[in-house]
C-alpha positions in Angstrom: 172.8 -121.0 -44.9 169.3 -120.6 -43.5 169.6 -116.8 -43.9 170.6 -117.2 -47.5 167.6 -119.5 -48.1 165.3 -117.0 -46.4 166.7 -114.1 -48.4 166.4 -116.0 -51.7 162.9 -117.1 -51.0 161.7 -113.7 -50.0 163.3 -112.1 -53.1 161.7 -114.7 -55.3 158.4 -114.0 -53.6 158.8 -110.2 -54.2 159.7 -111.0 -57.9 156.5 -113.0 -58.3 154.5 -110.1 -56.9 156.1 -107.7 -59.4 155.4 -110.2 -62.3 151.8 -110.5 -61.2 151.5 -106.7 -61.1 153.0 -106.4 -64.5 150.6 -109.0 -65.9 147.6 -107.1 -64.6 149.1 -103.8 -65.8 149.6 -105.1 -69.3 146.1 -106.6 -69.3 144.7 -103.3 -68.2 146.5 -101.5 -71.0 145.2 -104.0 -73.6 141.7 -103.6 -72.2 141.9 -99.7 -72.4 143.3 -99.9 -76.0 140.5 -102.3 -77.0 137.9 -100.1 -75.3 139.0 -97.1 -77.4 139.1 -99.4 -80.4 135.4 -100.1 -79.8 134.8 -96.4 -79.9 136.3 -96.2 -83.3 139.5 -94.4 -82.2 141.6 -97.4 -82.8 141.4 -100.4 -85.2 141.3 -103.2 -82.6 138.6 -105.8 -83.5 137.9 -107.4 -80.1 134.3 -107.4 -78.8 133.6 -106.4 -75.2 133.2 -110.0 -74.2 136.5 -111.0 -75.7 138.2 -108.1 -74.0 136.6 -109.2 -70.7 137.7 -112.8 -71.1 141.3 -111.8 -71.9 141.5 -109.4 -69.0 139.9 -111.9 -66.6 142.2 -114.6 -67.8 145.2 -112.4 -67.1 143.8 -111.6 -63.6 143.3 -115.3 -63.0 147.0 -116.0 -63.9 148.1 -113.1 -61.7 146.1 -114.5 -58.8 147.8 -117.9 -59.2 151.2 -116.2 -59.2 150.3 -114.1 -56.1 149.2 -117.2 -54.3 152.6 -118.8 -55.1 154.4 -115.7 -53.8 152.4 -115.9 -50.6 153.3 -119.5 -50.1 157.0 -118.7 -50.6 156.9 -115.8 -48.2 155.4 -117.9 -45.5 157.5 -121.0 -46.2 160.6 -119.8 -44.3 160.1 -120.2 -40.6 156.4 -119.4 -40.4 154.5 -118.5 -37.2 151.0 -119.8 -36.6 149.8 -116.3 -37.3 151.6 -116.4 -40.7 150.1 -119.7 -41.5 146.6 -118.4 -40.6 147.0 -115.4 -42.8 148.2 -117.6 -45.6 145.2 -119.9 -45.2 142.8 -116.9 -45.3 144.6 -115.4 -48.4 144.6 -118.8 -50.1 140.9 -119.4 -49.5 140.0 -115.8 -50.8 142.3 -116.0 -53.8 141.2 -119.5 -54.7 137.5 -118.5 -54.4 138.1 -115.4 -56.5 139.9 -117.5 -59.1 137.1 -120.1 -59.1 134.3 -117.7 -59.6 136.3 -115.7 -62.1 137.0 -118.9 -64.1 133.4 -119.9 -63.9 132.3 -116.5 -65.3 134.9 -116.5 -68.0 133.8 -120.0 -69.1 130.2 -118.8 -69.3 131.2 -115.7 -71.3 133.3 -117.9 -73.6 130.4 -120.3 -74.2 128.1 -117.3 -74.9 130.6 -116.0 -77.4 130.8 -119.3 -79.2 127.1 -119.7 -79.3 126.7 -116.2 -80.8 129.3 -116.9 -83.4 127.5 -120.1 -84.4 124.2 -118.2 -84.9 125.9 -115.7 -87.2 
């Protein structure tokens, strides 16, 4: 039974990693399409700031999912080495997410302020 739980947990963890990669990939594709739209090649109407906020938000979601995947991967019979690695990864991803969120909030506030002036 423990082996089944371990296999299921690891497979879910790998699935979450794939989902996070797909989210980042889709966000990157949207960003590139919007970039070419800004050059007049396409008719997408997002500003550079809006594109950055959308991409950053997608990356933030992906980071949360990856952190969950790491927790699952470590949850089944972890060694102290695994726990240490998870702690380091959690701190780094949480810090990245925090600063990314802070920057996105500032960009969003600037965009709202600019729209109010126009």
